[in-house]
N, C-alpha and C positions, 0 to 999 in steps of 0.2 A: 504494500500500500504506500503510495507516494503522497506527499503534501503539495497542494496547489499553491505555488508561490507567486502566481500572477496577481496583478493589481497594483494600485499606486502606493499603498502603504507597505513599504518593504520592511520596516521595523516590526510591524504587526505580523507580517508573514514569517519573519525570523522567530518572533516570539512563539507563534503557533507551532512552527516546525520544531523548535528546541523542546518545547513542552511535550510534544508528541513523541519525539525521539527518546526523551528521557523516560516517559511513562511506559513506552513499549519496550524499553531496554535496547533499542537500536544503539543508543549510547549507554553502555553499561555503567553501573555504580562505580565511582572512582575514576572514570575515564577523563582524560584531559580534553578540554575544549580549545580548539585551535581558533583563536580570535581572528587571525589573518585569513584563514580559509573561510570562515563564516562571513567575514566582510566581503570577500570576493564572491562567494556563492550568492549572496543576497544583494549585491551592488550597493553596499553601505560603507561609509567611512568608519574608522575604528571607534570614535567617540560614542556614537549611538549604540554600537555593539557592547561597549563597556557599560554604558548606562543600563542597557537591558540586563546584562549579567548581574549588575548590582541589585536590580529589582528582583530578579529570579533567585538571587542568594537570600534576599529577605523573605521570600516565599518558601525557601527550603529546597529548591531544585538544584542549586549549585552551591559549592563551597569555595569561598574566596579567602586566601591567606596571603600575607605580605610576602613578596619575593617568590611566589609560586604561581604557576598557571592556574586558571580557573578549572575546577573539576566538577563532574557530576556528583551530587551528594552520595555519600557512601551508605552501604547497608552492612549491618553486623548483627551478631546474636543479640547484643544489647538493644540495638534500634528495633529489631523485630519484637523483642520482649516488651519494650516500651510501647510499641504500636498496639500489641494485643492487650496490654493493660488499659490503654486509653480509648481504643476504638469503640468498645461497647458503649461507653458513656456518651461519646460524641455522636455516633450514628443513631443510637436510640433516641437521644434528644432531638436530633435533626428530623427523624421520622415522625416523632410525636408532634413537634411544632408544625411540620409541613401539613399534617392532617388537620391541624387546628386553623392554619392561616393561609392555606393555598388559595389561589384564584383559579377560575376556569381556564384562562389562557395558559397559566403555568402547568396545570394538569394536562392540557392538550399537548404541550411541549414535551412533558414527561412521557406521554404515550408514544409520541413520535420517536423519541430517543430509544424507547424500548423496542419499537418495531425495527429500528435500524440495528440495535444490538442483536435481536433474534435473527435477523438476516445474516449477520456476521457469524452467529453460531451455526446456522444452517449451511453456510458456505465455507465453513472451516477457515474463516478469516481470523487468524490469531490476533493480529494487530488491531483489527476492527473490534474484536471482542473486548480487548483491554481498553481501547479508547472510548468506546460507547458505554462500557460499564462505568468508567470514570465519569463520563458526562451524565449518566443516569443519577449517580449519587450526588454529583455537583448540583444538578437541578433540584434534587430534594433539599439540599442545603439552602439554595436560594429561596425555595418555597417556605422555609422556616421563618424567614423575615426576622433574623436576629443578628445584629452586627457583631456580637461577641462570638457567636458560634461559627460563622462562616470561615474566618481565618484558621481556626483550629481544624475544621473539617478539611479544608483545602490542603493543609500540611499533611494530615493523615492520608489523604488520597494519593499522594505521591508514592508512598510505600504500598498502599493498597493496590495501586495499579501494577507496581513492579512485582509484588507477590503474585498478583493475578496472572502476570505474563508467564510465570513458571507453570501455573496450572492450566491456563487457557491455550498454551502453545499447541500442543497436540495431545489430548487425553489418550493415554496409552494403555489403559486398563478399562474393563467394563465398569468398574466402580467409579473411576474418574469421569467417564462419560455420563454416568448417572448423576454425579454431583454437579456437573456442568448444566445438565438439563434442569436439575433442582434449583440451581441458582437463578435460571431464567424464569422458572415458575414463581419463585419467591418475588422477583421483580413484579410480575403480573399481580400477585397478591398484594404487594405494597401499593400498587396503583389503585386497586379496588378499595383497600382500606382508607387510603388518603382521599379518594373520591367521595366516600361516604362519611368523611370526617371522623373516622374511628381511630382516635389517637392511641388507645391501648393496643389495638390489633397491629397498627403500623409500627409501634415501638417493639412489640414482641417479634414481629417479622425481621426487624433490624437486628435484634439479638440473635435470632436463628441464623441470619445471613452471616454475621461475624463468626459464629461458631462453625459454620460451613467453611469459611476462609481458614480458620485455625486448623480444622481437620485436613484441608487440602495442603496446608503447609507441612503438616506432620507427614502426609503421604509423600511429599517431595523429599523430606529430610530422611526418611527411612522406608524401605520396602514394606509391603504388607506382611504382617506377622512379626515385625521387629518393633519392640516397644520404643517410644520416644518420650523424652522428658516433657512435662507440662510447661508451656511458656508462661 
């Protein structure tokens, strides 16, 4: 899957491309970002590229250190542990508030994202699955209408997407394929709960969805039949 970089706003195109490449792990955690190459690819001078990198560092996509090249934010056992400790609180709250505060237009947009996500699932489009799953949960965060929630959710989503890339790439066991289909069904059920303003059901579905992610990570970490430590 390629990113369309046509259009007058080259900086916006670079922003979209970098986010997508990081979320789908086309740019792996810890990889160096070549400022010169990005400037040439998107027809930009280096100052706007540096400005965008500072912005993305503040959002958690990139790590900036003195006298070192910019790098994609790293992933480690500690960061995964931190993710699974915080994710339930943030996602459950987002789903609950979305059910309470959503508008019809926002709900329609969520349904469209889910249709695109399902198409990616049906077409075995790994990058599409990751990207539109990220868009699905980002849209729920916007529907929550809470200025304190959204920044935390967006930071979590970076590692959510990268964990998802491990799982979504190519389910290689019947169980993994079943889990992928379950994830999509949970999306549909979230939409239904949000549509009927059922905050409790929406929150519970978020909890189940995070538990599914945790199990998927455990499957990646160790083959079936091998015990894994609890994160």
